[in-house]
N, C-alpha and C positions, 0 to 999 in steps of 0.2 A: 504494500499499499504506499510506503514511503517513496517508492519509485514511481508512482503514479497509476498503477494498475488498479482496476476495480476489483474488490476482494469481498468474498462472502465467507465468514467464519462460522462454521456450524459446529455446535457444542451440544452433545446429547444430554448433559447435566444442567441443572438449574442455573449454575454459576460456572464461569470459565475457570481454567487453571489446572484441571486434571489433579495430579498427585501433589501439585503445590497448595491445593486448597485443604488437603487433610494430612498430608505428610509432614515430617519434621524438617522443614526448610525455613529459610530466612523469609519472613513475611514481606519484606521489602521487594523481593524479586518479583512476586505476583502483583503487588500494588503498583510497581514501576511499569511492568507490562501493560496492566489494565489501564493506567492513565494514558499511556501511548495509543492504546486502542481507541479510547474515548475522543482523542484529538484528530482522528483521521476521518474526514467526511465521506472518503471513498471506500470505507470499510463498513460493511453491514454485518452486525454481530446477531446471529440466531441462537439463543440459548434453548435449552429444552427441546432441541430439534435433532432428530436422528437421520443420518444419512443411510437410507435402507437398502442401498445397492449401487453397484457401478454397472452402467450399460454402455453399449457402443457409442463412441464419439463422445465420451465424457458426459453422458445423460444421467443426472443424479436425482433420485426422489428424496427430497428433504421433507420429512413429517414432523409437523409441530401440532400436537394435540389432534384435532380432526381435520386439519389443513395439510394438503400436499402441495408443496412448492415443486413445480416440474422445472429443473434447473439444468442448463447446458453451460459448461465451462471450457474455455480454451486450454487451461492448464488446471490440474488438479494435485494438491499435496495432501497426502493421507498422513496424518499424525494421530493414528488410532490407538497408539500406545500398546501396552502389554497386558496379558490377562495372568494373574497370579494363579499359581498351580497348587492344588491341595496335596498333602502327603497321604500315602496309602499305608494304613495299618489297621488292625482290628478295632472295630467300633468307631472308625473316623467320622461317622454320620451323627454322632451324639450332639445334641444341643449344647453349646459351650465350647465346641471346637470350631474355630473360624479362622480365616485367613488374617494375616497381619493387617493388610489394607482395610479389611472390614472392621477390625477393632478401631483403627485410627479414624475411619469414617463415622463410627458411633460416637466417638469421643468429640471430634471437631465440628462435624456436620449437625449432630442431633444432640449434643450435650448429654449422652448417656454413658455411664460407667459400664463397660461390658462385663465385669465380674468383680469378685472380692479378692481371690487369690489366684494368681495365673502362673503358668509354666509356658515359656517362649521357646519354640523350636526356631532357631535362626541359623540358616546357611549362608547368610550374607549380610551386608550392613544394614539392609531394611529392617531385618528382624531386630537388630540392636536398637534401632530408632523406634521401633514399635514397644519395646521393653521401657525405654525412657519415657514415651508417652503415656504408658500404663502407669508408671510411677507418679507422673504429673497428674493424672487422674485419680490418685489415691487408691490405686490397685496394688496390692502386694505382689511383687514378682518373686515367687518362691525360688525358681531356678530358671536360668537361661541354657538351653541344650543346643550346643553347636556341633553338628556332625563332622565338621572338618577336623583335621589334625591340629595338634597343639601349635604347629608352626604358622598356621593361618590365623593371623590376628586381625583384629578390627580397631580402627582409631578410636571408636567409642567403648571398647572394652574397659579402659581404665575409668572412664566416667561411671559405668554401671558397678564396677567393683567398689569404686568409692561410695556408691549409694547402697552398698551392703548386699548386693545380688551375687549369688553364687553362680559361676559359669562352669559348665561341664563340657569339656572337648572330647571330640571323638566318639559321641554317642547320640542316640536318635530316639524318637518315640517308638516304642515297640507295640504298644496296645493302650486302649483306654477302657475304663469301666465306668458305668453310670450308677445313678441312685436307683431305688426300688422302681421297677417298671421302665428303666432306662429313660426316665424323663429329663435327665440333666447329667452332665459330666461330674463325676465324683473323684476320680483319680487317674493318673497315666503311669505307665511302666517305663522306666528308663534304665537301661543296664541290668535288668532283671529285678530292680527294686521299684516299689510303688510310691509314688508322690501325691498327696492329697491336694486337689485344686478344683475349682469350679470354671476355670477358663484355661484353655489351650490356644495360643495363637501360632499359626504356622507360616513361615516365611522361608520357602525352600527354592524359590525361583519362579520365573514367568515364562510364558510363551507369547510371542508377538501376536497382536490381534490380525490374524491372516485373512479374514473373510473379504474385506474389500480389496486389498491388494491382489488376492487370487483371482477375484472377479475381474480385475483390470489386466489380467495376464501374468500375474506373478507366480513364481514358483517357490515352494517351500522346501528348504534343504535342512540338513542337520550337520553343524560343525562338531566333530567329534572332539576336537582340541579343546573347544571352550564348553563343550556339551550343552549347546543351545540350538534352537531352531533359528534359521536364518532366511530372509526372504529376498529374492532377487526380482527386479522388474525389467522388462525389455526397454530399450531407449524409446522414450515417447513422451506424451503429455501427461503422465502420472508419475509423481515422485513420492518418496518416502521421508519421513522426518521423525526423530525422537525415538521412543522406545521400540516402536515397530521396526525401525531400521537398526535396532541392536544396540542403542547407546544405553549406558548405565547411569551416568551422573547428569545432573541438571545443566552443567556447563556444556557437556558434550551434546545434550539434547538441543540446547539453543543453537549451538554452532551447526548441528545437522540441519536445523531449521533454515538457517541462513543459506547454507549451500543449496537446499532444495529451492528456496525462493530465487537465488541467483540463477539456477538452471531454468527455472520456469520463466523468469523474466527475459533471459537470453532468447528462449524460444518465441516470447511475445514481442521482441524487438525493443525492449526498453533498455536504456542505459544501465549498466550494473557496475557498481564500484567493486574493484578487486578485493576478494576476501584476503586478509593477511594469512600467510602459511602458519600451520600449527607449529608451536615451539618445538615439540618433540612428539612424533607419533606414538600413540598409547598402544601398548600391547594388551589385547583382549585378555581379561582375567579367565582362568578356567572356573567354572562353576561346579559346586557340588551337586550331584544328582543322586538322591536317595535310592538305594537298591529297592526293587519291588519284589517281595518274596511272599508267596501265598501263605497265609496264616492257617494252620491246621484246623482251627475253629471257624474260619470264615468270617464273613462281615467286614471284610477289607475292601471297601467299595471303591471302584474306579469310576463308575458312572453313578451319581447320585439321583439322577432322573429316572434311570432304568433300573436301579438296585442290582447293578452288575458288579460281581466280585472278581478278584483276580483269577480264581479257578474257573469262572465262566469263560473268560477269554483264552485261558490256556486249554481248555477243553475244546473250544472251536478250532484251535489249530490242530489238535489230536484227531479231530474229525475230518481233517484234510482242507479246512478253510485257511489257507496261508496268506492270502492277499487282504489288504486292509479294507478294501470295498466289500469283499465278501464277509469278512468278520463282522463288519458293521451290519450287514443285512441279516446275518445268521443269528447275532446276539442281540441287535437293536442298540448297540453302543453309540452314542452320539446322535440318537434320533429323537431325544426328548427335547424339552424347551431351551435348554443350553446349547444344543446343536454342536455338542463336543468341545465347547470352549474349556472345560476343566477335566476332560476325559481323553482328548485326542493324543496328547503327547504321551501320556501314561500308556494308552493303548498301543501306540506305535512301539514303545519300549518293551512291553510285554510280548507283542507278537514278534519282535526282532530277536528277543532272547529265546523264545520258543522255537523259531525257525532257523536259528543260527545265522541270522543276517544282521546288518547294521540298520540303525533307525532311519538313516538317510535312504536306504534301499526300501524300507517300509513305506515311508511317507505318511501323509494324512489324507482324510477323505475330502472330496470336493466341497467346496463352501459356495452354494448357489445362493442368489438373492430370494427372498429378502433376508437381511442381515438379522432383523428382529421382528416382533409381531406387527401385523398390520390389521387395522379394523376394516370390515367390509365397507363401512362409510367412506373411508379414505380411497379405497379401491374403486368405489362408485363413481367417484368424480365430483362434479358440481352438485351442490345441495340445494341451490336455487331452482325454482320451477322452470321448466323448459319453456321458451317463448319462440314462436314462429310468426312472422309477419308477411303478408302478401306484398307484392311489389306495388300495390295500389294503397298501402297503408297510410301514407302521407296525404294522398287525395282525400281519404276518408276523414282524417283529422282536420284537414282544411275545411271540410264541409260540416264541421261540428257534429261528427258522428259519435254516438256513445259507444266507445270501444270496450268489448268484454272478451275474456278468454273463453274459447270453446276448445277443450282439450289443450293442445299446445298452441293453437292459433288465436291470434286477436282478430275479432270480426266485429263489424258495425252492427249494433242491434237496431238502431234507428237513427235518422238524421233530424236535427232540430235546431232552430235558431232561438226560438223564444217559447214555442208551444210545449205543452206537457207530452210526456212519452206517449200516452194513450192517443192524444190527438195526432202526434207525428206518425204513429203507426196506421192510424185510420187513413190519414192523407195519403201515405205511400201505398195502401191497399187500393184506394180509389184510383191513383194514378195508373196502376197496372190494370185495373178492371175497365177503366174509361179511356185512357190515353196511352202512356208508355212509361216503363220503369227500367231501371238498370241495376243489376245486382253482380256483386264481385263474387264469382264461384271458383276462384283460383285455388281454393283449399281442396277441391275434388282431386281424387287421385287419377292419375294420367299414366296409362301403360301402353307401350307399343309392342305389338306382337308381330314379329317378322319371320318370314321363311316359308318354304313351300307346303309345310304341314300346319300353318297358322290356324286354318279353319278347322281342321280336326282337332287341334290343341283345345280351342275354345269349346268345341262340342262336348269335350270330355269334362269341361269344368262348369259350363253354363247349360241352362235347360233349352235355350233356343237353338235353331239349326244355322249355325254360322258358316259351315262348309259350303253350303249352297246359297249363301247371302250374296246378292249381286253387288258388284263394285259401285260405290257411290251411294250405298243405302246404309242406313243406320237401323239397328235392332236393340230393343231392350234386352238386357241380359240379367238372369238371376242365377247367382253362383251357390252351388251346393257343396257341402263336404262329403267324404266318402260314406257318411251314414244317411245321406239325403236330407240333411238340415240345411236350411237357408242361412248362409254366412254373409253374403253381400249382393248388392244390385248395382247396375249402372247401364251404360249404353255402349254398343260396339259399332264403330263406324268403319266399313271396309273401304280403305283408301286405294287398294291395288289388290290383285289376286293373292299376293303373298305379304300383305300388310293390313293390320287392323289397329285402330286407335280406340282403346277401352277406357272408359272412366270407372272409377270406383268411389265408394263414399269416403268422406274425410277421415273418419275414425277407423276405417277397416283397411285402408290401402296398404299399410305396412304389412299386414297379416296376408292380404290378397297376393302381394308381390313375392312374399316369402313362400306361400303355397304354390304359386306358379313355378318358382325356381325349383322347389322340391319336386313337384310332379313332372317338370321338364327333365330333371335328371333321372327320374324313375322311368319315364316312358321312353326317353332317348329319341324323341320326334326331332325332326328338322326344323327347329324353332329357336328363336332368340327373343328374350324378354327384356325390355328396357323400361326403366322407371323414369317418367318425365314430369313427376308431380312438382318438383321445385323449378324445373326448367321452363314449364309452360304456365301461363296464367289464362284465366277464363273470365268472360264477361257474358251475362245473360241479358238480352235485350228482349223485353217481353210486354205485350199489350196489344190492343187493336191497331195502334199506329206504329208498331215495330217495324213493319216493312217500309213504311214511308221514311222513317229515320235512316235505314240502312241505305235506301235508294238515294238518299240525299248526299251520301258520301261518296268520294270518288273510288270506284272499285272495279275490278274486272269479273266480279261475280254477278250473275243475273239473278236477282232476289225475286222475280215475278213468280206468282203462284204456279203457273205451268212449268217454269224452267226450274223452279226449286220447291218440289212438293214436300209434304210432311214426311218425316223420317228419311230425310235425304242428308248427305253431307257434300260439301264443296271445299276445294282448295283454292286459294287465290290471295289477292291482296285488298285490303280495305284502309283507305286513308293512307296508303303506302306501306301498311304493315302486313307482312305475310300472316295468313289466318288459316286456320281449319274450322269451318262453320258447320254446325249441326242444326237442323231445324227439328228441335224436340221441344215438348212442352211439360213443364211440371207445375204451371200456374193455372192451366186450363184456358190460357190465352194464346194467341200467336206468339211464338217464342223461338229465339235463335241464340245458340251458344257459339261465341266467338273465342277460339283458343289461339293464343300467339305466344312467342317467346317472351319470357318475363320481363327481359330488359326492355322491351317495346310496348309493354302493357300501359304504363302511364300515358303514352302518346296516343294509343288507341282509345283509351278512356276519355281523354280530353277532346278527341275528334268526335266521338258519339256524344258527348255531353253537348257539344257546340251544335251538332247537327239536330239534336233532339230539343234543343231550346225552344224553337218555334212551336213544337208539337207538345209542349208542356212536360218533357221528360224530366223526371226526378229519380235519383238513386233511392233504393229501398234496401232496408236492412234485414236482419235474420228474423226479427219478430214478425214483420209483414210476410216474410216468405214462409214462416211456419203457419 
């Protein structure tokens, strides 16, 4: 954003900062970054918003509550962090056993003391920080258990010892036991001895949040030297930063963010200040990975969603399921709500050990979108009522029409300057009975049936005989379903031997069109069905003086009684507009329907209104029509 790019920062939590908001870090780091964000007008911050997938060309669904922001970005930086991993031991699912980050969140986000007396399993510095936070929250830390050898020291070790915390090196949690009914943690076993506690925090390592990077083409590997999962992305518009890129410390995370931003800005064509070279390249530290051994008594859970124990995965490999995707489907590991976030790495290690391969050869299962849960309401799209307007909507409004929704369409109920609605409707009815009226029928369904079997196709759907219908004639058509029930009606105008123009009712045209497509695929006749409902508009000119109005317009169609009899159709131009005209009547009076391309409908409306003015023509609405 400093370089001038438009930036959206999407944060799934209610506040920004990630681990800075709950971990044991200098608060000035987060406050400094936050103040810089607030000062940038070209940076939009979306908190409480989940990026629920990565799709082709950087299309991102950003979900905030019940709103979906459909976002397209030229460059994307994924700073999705890392997922803390649980330890596997007997009764590791007891209430009171939690990840170190969970205890820190309870303390700093919610002001909750997570227990009274705690044992901390710490295989790296984050566990030591958790122990210090517990002490600050008045939780007694009975013992810190560090499974690393005595030579692996932490800079925080002296601080903890100074506060009276006993630290045991080269040991781990072997099992846990609960109170009566296993309602809560009561004690843990370390080195064969039991330690009473009501809280056990576990900090043995993390796995990068691989879901979005993998959807963007990333590959997950395993670095045996550092004993960590690593993600690589192909060269392109997606970049990694922070813990998902493998950084450990906050300074390294910020530096990786700068590098990712520089790469994105270069691709965008922005000027980028050269990053100073690192003083000395850091050597990645090997991490402790706790061995996973099946407990003879079981209840050593790998997947808490599916209640899967170590022996379940080992038995799957014994049954011949050696590949991780098959193990997943045979055991359902990773198929619960967490989608493998806390079980994928442990599963890969168990399968690798059981099949004599490396974790890198085993890999992890595919991470498809969505990343998290989605409500059906979000997927449904707009929650506002659908609105459709005919091409003549502005003409109706200009004539003081009372517009009301009919299904999705807005239609004029009546036209009135000052008279009441009842009076306006009576006057419109009289105009049709004694003079001439004009009705917008653009909402009617309009379907074109083309092909050598068009007549036979209509014969199978409608009750009338359309295969023998002469060209230039119009027939009423009544549509039945396969049970013989009436589902729609309209008219069919045979424009050519292999072409029919068929109307359908406003409310049923979508179903009629879908049924036609279905039966066309079923019957395999030589027919093509085209939906012209939105492409064509319709005007109904009706009343004793209807013919006089149309004859007053410049046209190449002969509207005389003999040349244009009842239930006939003609093609031509009226007032310079190409039209399909059908002489049909639903008012009981002389009536013509003029159908034309919707883009030309306002011009045709204006021409008919002008030609009808000497004859007292007035538009009429839906109430008069009814």
